[in-house]
C-alpha atoms as a printed R data frame, in Angstrom:
    type eleno elety resid chain resno      x      y      z
1   ATOM     1    CA   MET     A     1  0.000  0.000  0.000
2   ATOM     2    CA   ALA     A     2  1.434  3.389 -1.004
3   ATOM     3    CA   ARG     A     3  1.930  6.112  1.552
4   ATOM     4    CA   LYS     A     4  0.060  9.336  1.184
5   ATOM     5    CA   PRO     A     5  2.371 12.246  0.366
6   ATOM     6    CA   ARG     A     6  2.680 14.834  3.170
7   ATOM     7    CA   ASP     A     7  1.518 18.344  2.545
8   ATOM     8    CA   PHE     A     8  4.414 20.227  4.116
9   ATOM     9    CA   ASP     A     9  2.943 23.605  3.249
10  ATOM    10    CA   ALA     A    10 -0.300 22.819  5.082
11  ATOM    11    CA   GLU     A    11  1.604 21.455  8.085
12  ATOM    12    CA   LEU     A    12  3.800 24.546  8.203
13  ATOM    13    CA   GLN     A    13  0.758 26.804  7.942
14  ATOM    14    CA   ALA     A    14 -0.953 24.908 10.784
15  ATOM    15    CA   LEU     A    15  2.139 25.276 12.974
16  ATOM    16    CA   MET     A    16  2.368 28.982 12.199
17  ATOM    17    CA   ASP     A    17 -1.326 29.420 13.045
18  ATOM    18    CA   LYS     A    18 -0.837 27.589 16.342
19  ATOM    19    CA   ALA     A    19  2.210 29.732 17.195
20  ATOM    20    CA   ARG     A    20  0.193 32.889 16.462
21  ATOM    21    CA   LYS     A    21 -2.621 31.668 18.715
22  ATOM    22    CA   VAL     A    22 -0.211 30.880 21.575
23  ATOM    23    CA   LYS     A    23  1.426 34.308 21.226
24  ATOM    24    CA   SER     A    24 -1.975 35.985 21.271
25  ATOM    25    CA   GLN     A    25 -3.021 34.074 24.397
26  ATOM    26    CA   LYS     A    26  0.213 35.041 26.128
27  ATOM    27    CA   THR     A    27 -0.341 38.693 25.255
28  ATOM    28    CA   VAL     A    28 -3.858 38.570 26.693
29  ATOM    29    CA   GLN     A    29 -2.600 36.858 29.866
30  ATOM    30    CA   LEU     A    30  0.117 39.464 30.343
31  ATOM    31    CA   GLY     A    31 -2.455 42.228 29.934
32  ATOM    32    CA   GLU     A    32 -4.691 40.558 32.511
33  ATOM    33    CA   LEU     A    33 -1.703 40.238 34.817
34  ATOM    34    CA   VAL     A    34 -1.016 43.957 34.562
35  ATOM    35    CA   GLN     A    35 -4.630 44.611 35.544
36  ATOM    36    CA   VAL     A    36 -4.658 42.013 38.340
37  ATOM    37    CA   THR     A    37 -1.609 43.545 39.990
38  ATOM    38    CA   GLY     A    38 -2.975 47.067 39.683
39  ATOM    39    CA   ALA     A    39 -0.003 48.022 37.510
40  ATOM    40    CA   ASP     A    40 -2.370 49.432 34.884
41  ATOM    41    CA   ALA     A    41 -2.685 52.476 37.171
42  ATOM    42    CA   LEU     A    42  0.970 53.321 36.515
43  ATOM    43    CA   PRO     A    43  2.050 55.415 33.547
44  ATOM    44    CA   MET     A    44  3.273 53.195 30.701
45  ATOM    45    CA   GLU     A    45  6.791 54.573 31.034
46  ATOM    46    CA   ALA     A    46  6.907 53.766 34.765
47  ATOM    47    CA   LEU     A    47  5.626 50.239 34.180
48  ATOM    48    CA   ALA     A    48  8.176 49.670 31.421
49  ATOM    49    CA   GLY     A    49 10.948 50.991 33.661
50  ATOM    50    CA   ALA     A    50  9.884 48.756 36.552
51  ATOM    51    CA   LEU     A    51  9.809 45.696 34.299
52  ATOM    52    CA   LEU     A    52 13.227 46.520 32.849
53  ATOM    53    CA   ALA     A    53 14.621 46.943 36.354
54  ATOM    54    CA   ALA     A    54 13.111 43.581 37.350
55  ATOM    55    CA   VAL     A    55 14.695 41.861 34.348
56  ATOM    56    CA   GLU     A    56 18.086 43.407 35.135
57  ATOM    57    CA   GLN     A    57 17.825 42.489 38.810
58  ATOM    58    CA   SER     A    58 16.747 38.925 37.958
59  ATOM    59    CA   LYS     A    59 20.017 38.386 36.088
60  ATOM    60    CA   ASN     A    60 22.108 39.403 39.110
61  ATOM    61    CA   SER     A    61 19.950 38.205 41.970
62  ATOM    62    CA   PRO     A    62 18.252 34.792 41.750
63  ATOM    63    CA   GLU     A    63 17.088 35.194 45.353
64  ATOM    64    CA   ALA     A    64 15.048 38.241 44.283
65  ATOM    65    CA   VAL     A    65 13.286 36.091 41.660
66  ATOM    66    CA   ALA     A    66 12.525 33.519 44.373
67  ATOM    67    CA   ARG     A    67 10.974 36.245 46.574
68  ATOM    68    CA   TRP     A    68  8.953 37.607 43.652
69  ATOM    69    CA   THR     A    69  7.753 34.111 42.798
70  ATOM    70    CA   GLU     A    70  6.544 33.514 46.359
71  ATOM    71    CA   ARG     A    71  4.783 36.853 46.388
72  ATOM    72    CA   GLY     A    72  3.169 36.181 43.007
73  ATOM    73    CA   GLN     A    73  1.989 32.724 44.060
74  ATOM    74    CA   ALA     A    74  0.446 34.258 47.173
75  ATOM    75    CA   VAL     A    75 -1.560 36.660 45.006
76  ATOM    76    CA   PHE     A    76 -3.099 33.810 43.027
77  ATOM    77    CA   GLN     A    77 -3.663 31.579 46.077
78  ATOM    78    CA   GLN     A    78 -5.428 34.338 48.010
79  ATOM    79    CA   GLY     A    79 -7.659 35.271 45.113
80  ATOM    80    CA   GLY     A    80 -5.638 38.418 44.520
81  ATOM    81    CA   LYS     A    81 -7.928 40.754 46.415
82  ATOM    82    CA   ARG     A    82 -6.502 44.268 46.611
83  ATOM    83    CA   GLY     A    83 -5.337 45.121 50.089
84  ATOM    84    CA   SER     A    84 -5.804 41.559 51.421
85  ATOM    85    CA   SER     A    85 -2.042 41.040 51.586
86  ATOM    86    CA   LYS     A    86  1.187 42.887 51.116
87  ATOM    87    CA   ALA     A    87  1.066 41.884 47.429
88  ATOM    88    CA   GLY     A    88 -1.910 44.233 46.977
89  ATOM    89    CA   ALA     A    89 -3.439 42.996 43.725
90  ATOM    90    CA   ALA     A    90 -6.884 43.090 42.189
91  ATOM    91    CA   GLU     A    91 -8.982 39.982 41.512
92  ATOM    92    CA   PRO     A    92 -7.264 37.711 38.941
93  ATOM    93    CA   ALA     A    93 -9.091 36.577 35.807
94  ATOM    94    CA   GLY     A    94 -7.162 33.308 35.982
95  ATOM    95    CA   LYS     A    95 -3.684 32.075 36.631
96  ATOM    96    CA   PRO     A    96 -1.529 32.249 33.496
97  ATOM    97    CA   ALA     A    97 -0.703 28.790 32.135
98  ATOM    98    CA   SER     A    98  3.024 29.337 32.534
99  ATOM    99    CA   ASP     A    99  4.214 32.561 34.019
100 ATOM   100    CA   ASN     A   100  7.788 31.434 34.844
101 ATOM   101    CA   GLY     A   101  7.949 33.948 37.673
102 ATOM   102    CA   LYS     A   102  6.835 36.830 35.470
103 ATOM   103    CA   ALA     A   103  3.706 37.265 37.566
104 ATOM   104    CA   ALA     A   104  5.830 38.021 40.568
105 ATOM   105    CA   ALA     A   105  8.211 40.200 38.587
106 ATOM   106    CA   ALA     A   106  5.355 42.305 37.261
107 ATOM   107    CA   GLY     A   107  3.828 42.701 40.709
108 ATOM   108    CA   GLY     A   108  6.940 42.441 42.831
109 ATOM   109    CA   GLY     A   109  9.062 45.308 44.029
110 ATOM   110    CA   ALA     A   110 11.800 45.920 41.489
């Protein structure tokens, strides 16, 4: 019995579509995270500066990332109610599938 030839173009297109969908979902989750932490109240420039500082600090201080991760996990475990903890975040729409500590970095003190 002969094998069916593969349609590489269709497979590539399907993979590209899936990658686009994943990127879009990640963008939405990051936007929700900004809202959950209350960071949307900051000016865009201040938020960008805080995130850049967090990225720089994460390269030099793994213990800071560990602290941010704990703080971020606490936000999601407590329902993220503003003022209910020292994390001080709004109600989360849902925990991002894989935040790799970014949740804590966005809401943590950098």
